[in-house]
BAZA-967212 format. One record per residue (C-alpha): residue in three letters; x, y, z; residue number from 1. Coordinates in steps of 0.02 Angstrom, whole numbers, plus 32768, in hexadecimal, padded with zeros to 4 digits. Layout:
residues N
+------+------+------+------+-----+
: code :    X :    Y :    Z : pos :
+------+------+------+------+-----+
:  ALA :    X :    Y :    Z : NUM :
...
+------+------+------+------+-----+
//
This chain:
residues 271
+------+------+------+------+-----+
: code :    X :    Y :    Z : pos :
+------+------+------+------+-----+
:  MET : 1E07 : 79CE : EE72 :   1 :
:  GLN : 1D7A : 79B9 : EEF5 :   2 :
:  PHE : 1DC4 : 7A4B : EF59 :   3 :
:  PHE : 1DCA : 7ABA : EEBA :   4 :
:  LYS : 1D0A : 7A8D : EE9E :   5 :
:  LEU : 1CE0 : 7ABC : EF52 :   6 :
:  LEU : 1D34 : 7B68 : EF45 :   7 :
:  GLN : 1CD9 : 7B86 : EEA1 :   8 :
:  GLY : 1C3A : 7B67 : EEED :   9 :
:  THR : 1C54 : 7BE3 : EF78 :  10 :
:  GLY : 1C8B : 7C72 : EF0E :  11 :
:  LEU : 1D3A : 7C72 : EF5F :  12 :
:  ILE : 1DA8 : 7C68 : EEC8 :  13 :
:  LYS : 1E09 : 7D07 : EED0 :  14 :
:  ASP : 1E4B : 7D02 : EE12 :  15 :
:  SER : 1D97 : 7CCD : EDD5 :  16 :
:  ASN : 1D54 : 7D45 : ED45 :  17 :
:  ILE : 1CAA : 7CF1 : ED30 :  18 :
:  ILE : 1C1F : 7D66 : ECE8 :  19 :
:  GLY : 1B70 : 7D43 : ED16 :  20 :
:  ILE : 1ADF : 7D82 : ECA4 :  21 :
:  SER : 1A25 : 7D89 : ECC1 :  22 :
:  GLY : 19AC : 7DA4 : EC33 :  23 :
:  ALA : 19FD : 7D12 : EBD2 :  24 :
:  SER : 1961 : 7CF2 : EB6C :  25 :
:  GLY : 1951 : 7DA9 : EB38 :  26 :
:  GLY : 1987 : 7DFD : EA9D :  27 :
:  ILE : 1A30 : 7E32 : EAE2 :  28 :
:  GLY : 1A50 : 7DB0 : EB58 :  29 :
:  SER : 1A32 : 7D24 : EADF :  30 :
:  THR : 1AC3 : 7D5B : EA74 :  31 :
:  ALA : 1B42 : 7D3C : EAF2 :  32 :
:  GLN : 1BC1 : 7CAD : EAD9 :  33 :
:  TYR : 1BA6 : 7C4D : EB7F :  34 :
:  SER : 1C31 : 7BE7 : EBC1 :  35 :
:  GLN : 1C94 : 7BBA : EC5E :  36 :
:  ASN : 1CB6 : 7C76 : EC77 :  37 :
:  ILE : 1C12 : 7CBE : EC4A :  38 :
:  LEU : 1B72 : 7C62 : EC96 :  39 :
:  LYS : 1ABD : 7C7E : EC98 :  40 :
:  ILE : 1A6C : 7CBC : ED36 :  41 :
:  ASP : 19CA : 7C53 : ED49 :  42 :
:  SER : 1986 : 7CAC : EDE2 :  43 :
:  ARG : 18DE : 7CF8 : EDC3 :  44 :
:  LEU : 18C1 : 7DAE : EDE0 :  45 :
:  GLU : 1837 : 7D85 : EE65 :  46 :
:  ASP : 18BE : 7D1B : EEC7 :  47 :
:  PRO : 18EA : 7D57 : EF75 :  48 :
:  PRO : 1996 : 7DA3 : EF7D :  49 :
:  GLU : 19E5 : 7D1F : EFE7 :  50 :
:  LYS : 19BC : 7C95 : EF5F :  51 :
:  ILE : 1A04 : 7D04 : EED9 :  52 :
:  ALA : 1AA2 : 7D20 : EF38 :  53 :
:  GLN : 1AB7 : 7C61 : EF4C :  54 :
:  GLU : 1AB8 : 7C55 : EE9C :  55 :
:  PHE : 1B3E : 7CDA : EE83 :  56 :
:  ARG : 1BA2 : 7C80 : EF0A :  57 :
:  ASN : 1B8F : 7BD1 : EEC2 :  58 :
:  LYS : 1BC4 : 7C12 : EE1B :  59 :
:  SER : 1C55 : 7C76 : EE59 :  60 :
:  ILE : 1C0E : 7D16 : EDFA :  61 :
:  VAL : 1C8B : 7DA3 : EE02 :  62 :
:  SER : 1C38 : 7E1C : ED88 :  63 :
:  TYR : 1B7B : 7E19 : ED6B :  64 :
:  ILE : 1B18 : 7E62 : ECD5 :  65 :
:  HIS : 1A61 : 7E8E : ED04 :  66 :
:  LEU : 19FE : 7E82 : EC57 :  67 :
:  ALA : 195D : 7E3D : ECA1 :  68 :
:  ALA : 18DA : 7EC4 : EC81 :  69 :
:  ALA : 1837 : 7EF3 : EC42 :  70 :
:  THR : 1860 : 7F46 : EB9B :  71 :
:  ASP : 17BD : 7F52 : EB33 :  72 :
:  ASN : 178A : 800A : EB38 :  73 :
:  ASN : 16D5 : 7FE8 : EB14 :  74 :
:  TRP : 16D1 : 7F58 : EBA2 :  75 :
:  CYS : 171B : 7FD5 : EC1C :  76 :
:  ASP : 1698 : 805F : EBF0 :  77 :
:  LEU : 160F : 7FE0 : EC0F :  78 :
:  HIS : 1662 : 7F9C : ECB3 :  79 :
:  PRO : 16C6 : 802B : ED08 :  80 :
:  GLU : 16C7 : 7FE1 : EDAE :  81 :
:  GLU : 1702 : 7F39 : ED71 :  82 :
:  CYS : 177F : 7F9A : ED09 :  83 :
:  PHE : 17C9 : 7FF5 : ED98 :  84 :
:  LEU : 17D1 : 7F54 : EE06 :  85 :
:  VAL : 182C : 7EEC : ED82 :  86 :
:  ASN : 18A2 : 7F73 : ED3F :  87 :
:  ALA : 18CE : 7FD6 : EDE6 :  88 :
:  GLU : 18A3 : 7F6F : EE82 :  89 :
:  TYR : 18E1 : 7ED1 : EE37 :  90 :
:  ALA : 1986 : 7F19 : EE04 :  91 :
:  LYS : 1992 : 7F5F : EEA8 :  92 :
:  LYS : 1980 : 7EB3 : EEF8 :  93 :
:  PHE : 1A05 : 7E64 : EE7E :  94 :
:  TYR : 1A7E : 7EE1 : EEB5 :  95 :
:  GLU : 1A60 : 7EBA : EF68 :  96 :
:  ALA : 1A73 : 7E08 : EF43 :  97 :
:  ALA : 1B17 : 7E25 : EEE4 :  98 :
:  SER : 1B5A : 7E8A : EF81 :  99 :
:  MET : 1B29 : 7DF5 : EFF3 : 100 :
:  SER : 1B90 : 7D80 : EF84 : 101 :
:  LYS : 1C29 : 7DF1 : EF6E : 102 :
:  VAL : 1C0D : 7E07 : EEB2 : 103 :
:  ARG : 1C93 : 7E8E : EE84 : 104 :
:  ARG : 1C39 : 7EDE : EDF2 : 105 :
:  PHE : 1B80 : 7EFD : EDC7 : 106 :
:  ILE : 1B53 : 7F3E : ED21 : 107 :
:  PHE : 1AA1 : 7F85 : ED13 : 108 :
:  VAL : 1A60 : 7F91 : EC5D : 109 :
:  SER : 1A04 : 802E : EC51 : 110 :
:  SER : 19C0 : 8085 : EBBA : 111 :
:  SER : 19D1 : 8126 : EB56 : 112 :
:  HIS : 1911 : 813C : EB7A : 113 :
:  VAL : 194D : 8192 : EC1B : 114 :
:  TYR : 1989 : 8225 : EBBE : 115 :
:  ASP : 192B : 82C3 : EB8B : 116 :
:  CYS : 1917 : 8291 : EAD9 : 117 :
:  SER : 18C9 : 833F : EAAC : 118 :
:  ILE : 1971 : 8393 : EAB3 : 119 :
:  ASN : 19F4 : 838E : EA1B : 120 :
:  SER : 1A5F : 82EA : EA02 : 121 :
:  PRO : 1AE0 : 82AF : EA20 : 122 :
:  LEU : 1AB6 : 8282 : EAD9 : 123 :
:  ASP : 1B4A : 8260 : EB47 : 124 :
:  ILE : 1B40 : 8222 : EC04 : 125 :
:  TYR : 1B37 : 82D8 : EC3E : 126 :
:  SER : 1A9D : 82F5 : EBDD : 127 :
:  PRO : 19F9 : 831B : EC3F : 128 :
:  THR : 1998 : 8283 : EC7B : 129 :
:  ILE : 18E3 : 82A9 : EC58 : 130 :
:  PRO : 1886 : 8209 : EC22 : 131 :
:  LYS : 17E7 : 8215 : EBC8 : 132 :
:  SER : 17B4 : 815E : EBCD : 133 :
:  ILE : 1789 : 80F5 : EC5B : 134 :
:  TYR : 180A : 8079 : EC21 : 135 :
:  GLY : 188C : 8106 : EC2C : 136 :
:  GLN : 1848 : 813A : ECD3 : 137 :
:  SER : 185A : 8092 : ED23 : 138 :
:  LYS : 1910 : 808D : ECDF : 139 :
:  LEU : 1946 : 8134 : ED22 : 140 :
:  LEU : 18F5 : 80FE : EDCD : 141 :
:  ALA : 1957 : 805E : EDC7 : 142 :
:  GLU : 1A00 : 80C1 : EDAE : 143 :
:  GLN : 19CD : 813B : EE42 : 144 :
:  LYS : 19A9 : 80A2 : EEB8 : 145 :
:  LEU : 1A4B : 804D : EE81 : 146 :
:  ILE : 1AB5 : 80E3 : EEA3 : 147 :
:  ALA : 1A69 : 80F8 : EF4E : 148 :
:  LEU : 1A95 : 8049 : EF73 : 149 :
:  LYS : 1B3F : 803E : EF2A : 150 :
:  ASN : 1BDA : 800E : EF96 : 151 :
:  SER : 1C9D : 7FF4 : EF84 : 152 :
:  ASN : 1C84 : 7F38 : EF7F : 153 :
:  THR : 1C13 : 7F2F : EEEF : 154 :
:  LYS : 1C39 : 7FA7 : EE76 : 155 :
:  LEU : 1BAA : 7FF1 : EE05 : 156 :
:  SER : 1BB2 : 801A : ED50 : 157 :
:  ILE : 1B11 : 805B : ECF4 : 158 :
:  ALA : 1B19 : 803A : EC38 : 159 :
:  ARG : 1A9B : 80A0 : EBE0 : 160 :
:  VAL : 1A78 : 8041 : EB3E : 161 :
:  PHE : 1A30 : 8092 : EA9F : 162 :
:  SER : 19C3 : 803E : EA13 : 163 :
:  VAL : 19DF : 7F8F : E9FB : 164 :
:  ILE : 19C7 : 7F2B : E957 : 165 :
:  GLY : 19E1 : 7E74 : E923 : 166 :
:  LYS : 1996 : 7DCE : E903 : 167 :
:  ASN : 1999 : 7D9B : E9B9 : 168 :
:  ALA : 193A : 7E33 : E9F3 : 169 :
:  ARG : 188E : 7E29 : EA45 : 170 :
:  ASP : 17EB : 7E21 : E9E2 : 171 :
:  HIS : 17C7 : 7ED3 : EA0D : 172 :
:  PHE : 1873 : 7F16 : E9D8 : 173 :
:  LEU : 187A : 7F6C : E932 : 174 :
:  TYR : 18C6 : 7EE7 : E8C4 : 175 :
:  GLN : 1857 : 7E60 : E8F2 : 176 :
:  GLY : 17B7 : 7ED7 : E8DB : 177 :
:  LEU : 17F0 : 7F0D : E82A : 178 :
:  HIS : 1802 : 7E51 : E7FE : 179 :
:  LYS : 1760 : 7E30 : E836 : 180 :
:  ARG : 1711 : 7EBD : E7D6 : 181 :
:  ALA : 176C : 7E82 : E736 : 182 :
:  LYS : 172D : 7DD2 : E749 : 183 :
:  ASP : 167D : 7E09 : E767 : 184 :
:  ARG : 1689 : 7E88 : E6D7 : 185 :
:  ASN : 1657 : 7F08 : E753 : 186 :
:  PHE : 1674 : 7FAF : E6FE : 187 :
:  SER : 1621 : 8022 : E77C : 188 :
:  ASP : 1681 : 80B5 : E7B6 : 189 :
:  ILE : 1715 : 8092 : E828 : 190 :
:  PRO : 1721 : 80F5 : E8CA : 191 :
:  GLY : 17C8 : 8162 : E8C5 : 192 :
:  LEU : 17F4 : 8129 : E821 : 193 :
:  ASP : 1863 : 81C4 : E804 : 194 :
:  ASN : 18B1 : 81CD : E8AE : 195 :
:  ILE : 196E : 81AD : E8C0 : 196 :
:  ARG : 19AE : 813E : E941 : 197 :
:  ASP : 1A57 : 8102 : E97E : 198 :
:  PHE : 1A56 : 8046 : E95C : 199 :
:  LEU : 1ACA : 7FB9 : E991 : 200 :
:  GLU : 1ABD : 7F04 : E973 : 201 :
:  ALA : 1A7C : 7E9E : EA09 : 202 :
:  ASP : 1B1B : 7E38 : EA02 : 203 :
:  GLU : 1B87 : 7EDB : E9FF : 204 :
:  VAL : 1B34 : 7F15 : EA9E : 205 :
:  MET : 1B4B : 7E6E : EAED : 206 :
:  SER : 1C02 : 7E76 : EABF : 207 :
:  GLU : 1C1C : 7F28 : EB07 : 208 :
:  LEU : 1BC7 : 7EF5 : EBA9 : 209 :
:  ILE : 1C3E : 7E5D : EBBE : 210 :
:  ARG : 1CCA : 7ECF : EB99 : 211 :
:  LEU : 1C8E : 7F46 : EC1F : 212 :
:  ALA : 1C87 : 7EB6 : EC9C : 213 :
:  ASN : 1D46 : 7E95 : EC77 : 214 :
:  SER : 1D82 : 7F4C : EC66 : 215 :
:  LYS : 1E01 : 7FA5 : ECC6 : 216 :
:  ASP : 1DAD : 8054 : ECC3 : 217 :
:  TYR : 1CF8 : 8009 : ECF4 : 218 :
:  PRO : 1CA1 : 80B3 : ECE2 : 219 :
:  PRO : 1C0B : 80CD : ED5D : 220 :
:  LEU : 1BA7 : 8112 : ECDC : 221 :
:  LEU : 1BB6 : 8103 : EC19 : 222 :
:  ASN : 1B55 : 8100 : EB68 : 223 :
:  ILE : 1B5B : 8066 : EB06 : 224 :
:  CYS : 1B35 : 809C : EA50 : 225 :
:  SER : 1B81 : 80AD : E9A0 : 226 :
:  GLY : 1B87 : 8177 : E99F : 227 :
:  GLN : 1B32 : 816F : E8FC : 228 :
:  GLY : 1A7F : 8179 : E8C2 : 229 :
:  GLN : 1A1E : 8117 : E84A : 230 :
:  SER : 1970 : 813F : E80C : 231 :
:  ILE : 18E3 : 80BA : E83A : 232 :
:  ARG : 18B0 : 80D3 : E786 : 233 :
:  LYS : 1957 : 808D : E73F : 234 :
:  ILE : 194C : 7FF8 : E7B7 : 235 :
:  ALA : 189D : 7FDC : E77D : 236 :
:  LYS : 18CD : 7FDF : E6C9 : 237 :
:  GLU : 194D : 7F60 : E6EB : 238 :
:  VAL : 18DB : 7EE7 : E73A : 239 :
:  PHE : 1858 : 7EF9 : E6BF : 240 :
:  ALA : 18D0 : 7EE3 : E638 : 241 :
:  PHE : 18F0 : 7E2F : E67D : 242 :
:  TYR : 1840 : 7E15 : E63B : 243 :
:  GLY : 184D : 7E71 : E59B : 244 :
:  LEU : 17DF : 7EFC : E5E8 : 245 :
:  GLU : 1860 : 7F8D : E5F8 : 246 :
:  LYS : 17F7 : 7FFF : E587 : 247 :
:  LYS : 1766 : 7FF1 : E5FA : 248 :
:  ILE : 17CD : 8057 : E67D : 249 :
:  GLU : 17E8 : 80EC : E60E : 250 :
:  LYS : 1724 : 8106 : E614 : 251 :
:  MET : 1715 : 80F5 : E6C9 : 252 :
:  LYS : 16FF : 8180 : E746 : 253 :
:  SER : 1714 : 818C : E807 : 254 :
:  ASN : 166F : 8185 : E85E : 255 :
:  SER : 16BB : 81EB : E8F2 : 256 :
:  ASN : 1678 : 8292 : E91E : 257 :
:  HIS : 171D : 82D0 : E959 : 258 :
:  PRO : 17AB : 830C : E8D5 : 259 :
:  PRO : 183B : 829F : E8B6 : 260 :
:  ASN : 18C0 : 829D : E939 : 261 :
:  LYS : 1975 : 8268 : E94D : 262 :
:  ILE : 19BF : 8202 : E9DC : 263 :
:  ILE : 1A75 : 81E1 : E9D0 : 264 :
:  GLY : 1AF3 : 81C3 : EA64 : 265 :
:  VAL : 1BA0 : 81E6 : EA88 : 266 :
:  PRO : 1BF1 : 8137 : EAA8 : 267 :
:  THR : 1C58 : 8135 : EB45 : 268 :
:  LYS : 1D10 : 80F3 : EB33 : 269 :
:  PHE : 1D57 : 807D : EBAE : 270 :
:  ILE : 1DEA : 7FFE : EBAA : 271 :
+------+------+------+------+-----+
//
């Protein structure tokens, strides 16, 4: 038993299939069912790569899911330098740490914001990448940096996640924002109310990421999405109905200066 523990602490168990996940307190990461085979990565983004690599070794991490990121579009617009640092440079550092510790699989969680969303949906992995937002630009830069670093020892998979909804999502995500509006009886116009988005529940996204970590195919680039669109107005109506205010949505308008748009993805199949 002591010998087994020694091996486990040095990352030498060949049949280990332990998955490490950063961003465990976030909207997606918080839905994971953590266990002996699915572990939280405690290293901070600011930590040196050697320290991160040591945690990977200590926990015998075989596959790693990089969820830690700045995801608030408004914050990224206000703090572009910090956004690029957190989302691109730190992702690169974690890949370097994974390579040091011989992690076999590195999953970078990217975003549909990297695509040129002015073109007609559905968007597949071959659609043009012309991100409009600072957040989208930071994710695309991270992808490029990771692709430049990738090696045969630590396989890289880039997972572009589309819209996320769910009770565990961050406060700036749609679901929480709508609940806050309803609680505050805020009936002002909602940005993008008539937009169509491709939504998955946060726990569904997490499930797909874990399935990817255990997959045989392990595609280098994929979309994680439903392939179907829902209007934000429909979701708002469902949330407001919880408070008996669904009729208020019918009178609301979008305060966006742009016409309604549609962003739907083509899910990537893998086994």
